[in-house]
C-alpha positions in Angstrom: 0.0 0.0 0.0 1.4 3.4 -1.0 1.5 6.2 1.6 -0.1 9.4 0.7 1.6 12.7 1.7 -0.7 15.5 2.4 1.0 18.9 2.7 4.7 19.5 3.0 5.6 20.5 6.5 8.9 22.4 6.7 10.9 23.1 9.8 10.4 26.5 11.4 13.0 29.0 10.3 15.2 30.0 13.2 16.2 33.2 11.5 19.3 34.8 12.9 19.1 33.1 16.3 19.8 29.4 15.5 20.4 26.8 18.2 22.1 27.8 21.4 25.9 27.9 21.4 28.1 26.3 24.1 28.0 29.4 26.3 24.2 29.7 26.1 23.8 26.0 26.7 26.0 26.2 29.9 23.9 29.2 31.1 20.7 27.2 30.5 22.1 24.1 32.3 23.0 26.3 35.3 19.3 26.7 36.0 19.1 22.9 36.8 21.3 23.4 39.8 19.1 26.0 41.4 16.8 25.2 44.3 13.2 26.3 44.1 11.8 28.3 47.0 8.5 26.6 46.9 8.4 23.0 48.2 7.0 20.4 45.8 3.5 19.2 46.3 -0.1 20.1 45.9 -1.3 22.7 48.3 -5.0 23.4 49.0 -6.0 26.5 51.0 -9.3 27.7 52.3 -8.5 31.3 51.5 -6.2 33.4 49.3 -4.8 34.9 52.5 -3.5 31.5 53.7 -1.9 30.9 50.3 -0.3 34.3 50.2 1.0 33.8 53.8 2.8 30.6 52.7 4.1 32.3 49.5 5.5 35.2 51.6 7.1 32.8 54.1 8.8 30.8 51.3 10.1 33.9 49.7 11.4 35.3 53.0 13.1 32.0 53.7 14.7 32.0 50.3 15.9 35.6 50.6 17.3 34.9 54.0 19.1 31.8 52.7 20.5 33.8 49.8 21.8 36.5 52.1 23.3 34.0 54.5 25.0 32.3 51.5 26.5 35.5 50.3 27.9 36.4 53.7 29.6 33.0 53.9 30.9 33.4 50.4 28.8 30.4 49.3 27.8 30.8 45.6 25.5 27.8 45.4 22.7 29.8 47.1 23.3 33.1 45.4 21.3 32.1 42.3 18.6 30.2 44.2 
């Protein structure tokens, strides 16, 4: 049985950008080492205020951890 080809899909033109070079790839890979400030999981809240309180707490903890890392000279938490 012969296959029928309908249409001729062409790859999207990347224009002047093209695929990432080695420096850009290293920069993208550096994001994999960063820790998120929000713990993984599903959170259910009764009110928006409860959700906002947790969000604020997580952000404050992340900022405090970053500042503590900078004062120790630890660069692993600087980009967290």
